[in-house]
N, C-alpha and C positions, 0 to 999 in steps of 0.2 A: 772374200777371200776365197781363192781357188782350193781344191782339193790338194792338189800338190803341197801349197804351203801348210795345210790343216795337216797332211800326214808328216811334214817334216819337223813340225812345231814352230813353224816361221812364224812371226808375228807381222802384220801389216801395220803401217806406219799410225791408221786411225782406230787399231783396234782398242778394246778394254783389256786393261791388266789387273791382277788380284793379288796374285803372291808376292808378300813382303820379304820374305828371306829363305834360306834353303835350311832345311833341317836334315843332317846327316847322322843316321840313326846309328848305334853302334851294338856289337855284339862280343862278348867276352871271346877270347884268343881260345880255339880248341877245335876237336874232331866233331863234326854233325853229319847227320842224316839231311839230306835234302831230295827235294823233286824238281826234275827240268820242266818249267811252267811253258817253255819254247825259245825260241832263238828268232833274232831279228839278224838280216843279212846288211852288212854295212862296208865302209871304206875306211882302211888306215892310210892316212895322208902321208906316212914315211916318217923317219926319224935319222940320226946320223947312223944308226946301227942296223935299221931294217928300212929297206926301200917302200914304196907305196905297194899295197897289198889288200887283199878281201880280209874281212873282218867278221867273226861270227859274236853277237853279243848274246851270250847264254843268259837268259832268265831263271833265276833259281829260288824257292822258296825253302829256306832251311828250319828244320824243328830246335828253335832256340831255348831256353829254359824260361823266355816270357813268352814262347807262342811262337807262331808262324813269323819269319822273318824274311823278307823278300830284299833280292839284291840281284846284282848283276856281274857277269866276270865275261871279260874280252877275250877272244881266242884268235890271233893273227895267223891266217893261213898262209903261211912262208915256210920253206924249207928250213929255215934257222930255228923255227919254233914246231915243228913237227912232233916234236917229243911230247908236247904241251898237248898237241891234238891227239895223239896216241893215247896220252894219260887218261883226258876226257872219255874217249869212246872205250876204254879199258873200264872205267869207273861204270859208265851206264851198262856194261856186259855185251856190248857190239864188239868188240874187238879183243883177241886175243894175244897176249905177249910175243913177241917175235914174230908174228904173220901179219902179210899186207892187210888192209882192209879198204874198200872203198867206201869212203863217209855217206852214211844214209841219214841224212838230215831229216827225212820223213818220219822217222822212227825216235827222234830226241825227245820231245815233247811227252811227258808222262813218266820217262825213264826215271828210277831211283838212283842215287849215288851217296858215297860218302865223302865230305870233304873236311879238308883243314883250312880253317879261317884265322887268319892274323889281321890285326888292325895296323895300318900303315899311318903313319904320322908325315906330315910335310907342311912346309912355311908357304903361305900364299896371300901376298900382298899384307906384309907384315903380321898376319894371323896364322896361328898352327891349326890345321886343321885333321882329324883323323878318321877314317874310313875303313870299314873291312874289304877285304880282299880274299878270293880264293887261292890258296898259297900251294894247294895240293889236290887232287882230285886220287882218292884211292882206289886200288885195283877192287873190281866187282867181286863180292862174297855175298851169297846169299844169306848168310849167318847175321849180316848187319840188319836185317829186315824180316826177321822172325817177328819181330814186334814193332808195329809202326802206329803212329796217332791216326785216330779214325779221319782226320781232316786231310791226311796225306793218301789216306786209302782212296776217299773221296774224289782226291785232286788227280790221282793215278787212275782211276776208273774213267774221269770225266774227259781225260786226255790222252788215253793210250788210244793207239790205232785199232779199228775194229770196234769201238766199242758201240757204234751205231748199230752193226750186224747183229750183236748180240740183243738190243733191243727191239728189232725188226726181224721176224723169220725170214727165211728164204720163199717160203710160201706166200707171205703178204707183199713182198718185192716183186714176186712173180703175177700178182692179182693186178691185172691194169684197169679192172672195173672202177677202182677208185679216182682214176682218171677222167670217167665217162663225162662228168660235169664239166670238167674244164673245158672239153674239146667239144 
C-alpha cells in the first residue's frame, strides 16, 4: 500500500480488515472545558447551501464526568460561516470580538477552551444514531481555567508552541560540539 493511501485511510483490495462495528460514544449535553489536540486540513465537497471550500477538523479532548473524551468539530472556511471561525478563535483567546484576525493555525494545538456540547440524533439506514457535536465555543475567559485537571495541564504543556525551548536552553542549542560525532 502506498503512503498516500495509508495517510487517507484508503484500504487496498487485498488488505486485512478488523473493525466489526462503529462505536459512537456519547457525553451528556452541557458546558465543558476542552483542549485542542490539533487540527486537520480537509476539503468540504459542497452542499445546497454552501459551495465547496476548505475545512478544518478540530481535534478536541473534553473534560467529561467520565474522564477525557475525544471528539472532532468541523469548521468550514467560508464567508457564510465566518462567525463560527471567529467564535472558535475567540474561545482559544486568539481573537478579540469586533476586531479582525489573521488566523494563526500554528498556535491552535494546546489551546484551552470552553464548549457547549449537545447530542445530535439522526436516522441513517433505518437506524437512529446519536453523536455529540460542539454547538458553541464560548468566549475565552481565564476564570474558566483556574483549576484544570492534571491530564489537561500535561497535554497543554506537550502541545503548546515553544515547549521544546523550555526543555533545551539557548546555550545548549548554540553548542555545536554535540554534532561533532555526526559529521
